[in-house]
C-alpha positions as CSV (number, residue, x, y, z in Angstrom):
1,M,21.0,-16.7,-6.0
2,M,23.9,-14.2,-6.4
3,E,24.6,-11.3,-4.0
4,S,26.1,-8.5,-5.8
5,N,27.4,-5.0,-4.8
6,L,27.4,-4.0,-8.8
7,A,24.6,-1.8,-10.3
8,P,21.6,-3.7,-11.9
9,R,22.2,-4.1,-15.6
10,T,21.5,-1.1,-18.0
11,N,18.3,-1.8,-19.4
12,W,16.6,-3.3,-16.3
13,T,18.0,-0.2,-14.4
14,T,16.5,2.1,-17.0
15,R,13.1,0.7,-16.8
16,M,12.9,0.6,-13.1
17,R,14.4,4.3,-12.8
18,K,11.5,5.4,-14.5
19,L,9.3,3.6,-12.4
20,W,10.8,4.9,-9.1
21,I,10.6,8.4,-10.8
22,S,6.7,7.9,-11.2
23,I,6.5,6.7,-7.6
24,W,8.4,9.6,-6.6
25,I,5.8,11.9,-8.4
26,L,3.2,10.2,-6.3
27,L,5.0,11.1,-3.4
28,V,6.1,14.7,-4.2
29,A,3.4,16.2,-1.9
30,G,4.6,15.1,1.5
31,C,7.5,17.2,1.7
32,V,6.6,20.4,2.7
33,S,4.2,20.9,5.8
34,I,0.8,23.5,5.6
35,P,-1.3,24.1,8.6
36,E,-4.2,21.6,8.1
37,S,-6.6,24.4,8.9
38,E,-5.3,26.4,5.7
39,M,-5.5,23.0,3.4
40,L,-9.1,22.5,4.6
41,D,-10.7,25.9,3.6
42,S,-11.6,24.6,0.4
43,I,-13.6,22.0,1.5
44,P,-17.3,23.1,2.3
45,A,-18.1,23.1,5.6
46,I,-20.9,20.5,5.6
47,D,-18.4,18.0,4.2
48,R,-15.5,18.7,6.7
49,A,-16.5,16.3,9.6
50,A,-17.2,13.5,7.5
51,Y,-14.1,14.2,5.6
52,Q,-11.9,14.1,8.7
53,R,-13.6,10.9,9.9
54,H,-12.3,9.3,7.0
55,Q,-8.6,10.7,7.1
56,Q,-8.6,9.2,10.8
57,Q,-10.0,5.9,9.5
58,L,-6.7,5.8,6.9
59,D,-4.5,6.7,9.8
60,S,-6.0,3.8,11.6
61,V,-4.7,1.2,9.0
62,D,-2.1,-0.7,10.1
63,S,-1.6,-3.4,7.0
64,W,-2.5,-3.5,3.6
65,R,-2.0,-5.2,0.3
66,L,-2.7,-3.9,-3.4
67,Q,-2.5,-5.2,-6.6
68,G,-2.5,-3.3,-10.1
69,Q,-0.4,-1.7,-12.6
70,I,1.4,1.7,-12.5
71,A,2.3,3.4,-15.8
72,L,4.6,6.7,-16.5
73,F,3.8,8.6,-19.8
74,N,6.5,10.8,-21.0
75,L,4.5,13.3,-23.0
76,R,7.5,14.9,-24.4
77,D,8.5,12.1,-26.6
78,D,5.4,10.3,-26.6
79,S,6.4,7.0,-24.8
80,R,5.2,4.9,-22.0
81,D,6.4,2.3,-19.6
82,A,4.1,0.4,-17.4
83,V,4.6,-2.8,-15.0
84,Y,2.3,-4.6,-12.8
85,I,2.7,-4.2,-9.0
86,D,1.8,-6.4,-6.0
87,W,2.5,-4.3,-2.9
88,R,2.3,-5.6,0.8
89,W,2.5,-3.2,3.6
90,T,3.0,-3.3,7.4
91,P,4.5,-0.8,9.9
92,T,7.7,-2.8,9.9
93,T,7.5,-4.6,6.5
94,T,7.7,-3.8,2.8
95,S,7.3,-5.9,-0.1
96,M,6.9,-5.1,-3.9
97,R,6.8,-7.3,-6.6
98,F,7.2,-5.9,-10.1
99,S,6.0,-8.0,-13.2
100,H,4.9,-8.2,-16.9
101,P,2.5,-10.3,-18.3
102,L,4.7,-12.1,-21.0
103,K,8.2,-12.0,-19.0
104,G,7.0,-12.6,-15.3
105,T,8.6,-11.1,-12.3
106,L,11.0,-7.8,-13.2
107,A,12.1,-7.3,-9.6
108,R,11.1,-7.9,-5.7
109,L,11.8,-5.1,-3.3
110,E,11.5,-6.1,0.3
111,Q,12.1,-4.5,3.8
112,T,12.2,-5.9,7.1
113,T,13.7,-4.7,10.5
114,A,16.8,-6.9,9.1
115,G,17.4,-4.8,6.3
116,A,16.4,-4.1,2.6
117,V,17.0,-6.5,-0.6
118,L,16.3,-6.1,-4.1
119,I,16.3,-8.9,-6.4
120,D,16.4,-8.6,-10.3
121,E,14.9,-11.0,-12.8
122,D,18.2,-12.8,-13.1
123,Q,17.8,-13.5,-9.1
124,N,21.2,-11.3,-8.6
125,E,20.5,-9.6,-5.0
126,Y,21.4,-6.1,-4.1
127,R,21.2,-5.1,-0.4
128,A,21.1,-2.0,2.0
129,A,20.1,-1.1,5.7
130,T,17.0,0.2,4.2
131,M,14.8,0.7,1.0
132,T,15.3,4.2,0.4
133,T,19.4,3.8,1.0
134,L,18.9,0.8,-1.6
135,L,17.1,2.8,-4.1
136,Q,19.5,5.8,-3.9
137,T,22.6,3.4,-4.2
138,Y,21.1,1.5,-7.5
139,F,19.0,4.0,-9.2
140,G,20.5,7.4,-7.8
141,I,16.9,8.1,-6.4
142,S,16.2,9.4,-3.0
143,I,13.0,8.5,-2.3
144,P,11.3,8.7,1.5
145,V,9.7,5.6,1.2
146,D,7.8,5.6,4.7
147,A,5.6,8.4,3.2
148,L,4.2,6.4,0.2
149,P,1.7,4.4,2.3
150,G,-0.6,7.3,2.9
151,V,-0.3,8.7,-0.6
152,V,-1.9,5.3,-2.3
153,L,-4.4,5.1,0.4
154,G,-5.9,8.5,-0.2
155,R,-4.4,10.6,2.6
156,L,-4.0,14.1,2.3
157,P,-0.6,15.3,1.4
158,Q,1.1,17.9,3.3
159,R,1.7,20.4,0.7
160,A,-1.6,20.5,-1.0
161,E,-3.9,22.9,-2.4
162,N,-7.0,23.4,-4.6
163,I,-8.4,20.3,-2.7
164,T,-11.6,18.9,-3.7
165,V,-13.7,16.1,-1.8
166,V,-16.5,13.8,-3.1
167,R,-19.2,11.4,-1.5
168,P,-18.5,8.0,-3.0
169,S,-21.8,6.4,-1.4
170,T,-25.3,7.4,-1.4
171,I,-25.7,5.2,1.7
172,D,-22.6,5.9,3.7
173,D,-21.8,9.3,5.2
174,V,-18.3,9.2,3.9
175,V,-16.4,12.1,2.2
176,V,-13.0,11.4,0.4
177,L,-10.2,13.3,-0.9
178,S,-10.7,13.4,-4.8
179,S,-8.2,16.1,-6.2
180,Y,-5.7,18.3,-5.5
181,K,-2.8,20.3,-6.5
182,V,1.0,20.3,-5.6
183,I,3.6,22.4,-6.5
184,A,7.1,20.5,-6.9
185,D,10.3,22.0,-8.4
186,E,8.1,25.0,-9.5
187,E,5.8,23.0,-11.6
188,P,2.1,22.5,-10.9
189,W,0.9,18.7,-10.5
190,Q,-2.7,17.9,-10.5
191,A,-3.7,14.6,-8.7
192,E,-6.9,12.8,-9.5
193,L,-8.3,9.9,-7.0
194,S,-11.3,8.0,-8.1
195,L,-13.2,4.7,-8.4
196,F,-13.2,4.4,-4.8
197,T,-14.5,1.2,-3.0
198,A,-15.1,0.2,0.4
199,V,-12.7,-2.5,2.0
200,N,-13.7,-3.5,5.4
201,T,-15.9,-0.4,5.4
202,I,-12.9,2.0,4.6
203,Y,-13.2,3.8,1.3
204,V,-9.8,3.5,-0.6
205,P,-9.2,4.8,-4.5
206,S,-8.7,2.4,-7.2
207,S,-7.5,5.0,-9.7
208,I,-4.8,7.7,-8.9
209,E,-3.7,9.8,-11.6
210,I,-1.2,12.8,-11.8
211,N,-0.5,15.1,-14.5
212,A,2.0,17.6,-15.2
213,T,3.2,19.7,-18.5
214,D,5.4,16.8,-19.4
215,W,4.6,13.8,-17.5
216,R,1.5,11.5,-16.6
217,I,1.4,8.8,-14.0
218,K,-1.5,6.3,-13.5
219,L,-1.8,3.9,-10.8
220,R,-4.7,1.4,-11.5
221,I,-5.6,-0.9,-8.6
222,T,-7.3,-4.1,-9.4
223,D,-7.6,-5.5,-5.6
224,W,-7.4,-4.2,-2.0
225,S,-6.8,-6.0,1.1
226,L,-7.0,-4.1,4.3
């Protein structure tokens, strides 16, 4: 493998930058703190205890893996870009593999206590101390990566309003977050979480969709491991 300090090639950089824009949008809710009591006002009192139990379950998850597809729709020019993702997470390690069914692996992004590395489809390596620094250096996008796991698990973001919840099971006494709205850069974004499945008794979403005026982001998860 060749290690490089140069930016990845243009077409690959453009594709991956679009991907990270979509992941950033998934994350925008986690930037500003609002008291939890205010955010929970829209949840029916009868559901709050079960909902809070579920959020506590999500807080206890210390490792997971998801496989699926993430797609970014630009509604202004009617374009779409999508990749498959295989994402593994623990408190000290993160590994993401991005691929295309015909082109194979497009990139790998990994972080350990030793640092972060991005490997492109030509096996060039790009390194930095952290994944956040690496993405800022090569893609010009500043993303607090550490906050991402909570978003995809279905935790309530810190900057949410118009919260709705749902009971995904007629058997288990579980209430999960199903939708919320956030304001990012003065624009409203509507998030929808659905197709919940129980993995080791913990319900997690298999579909996350976020919509705004010009953008739509879809994350479809085909396999969860907790």
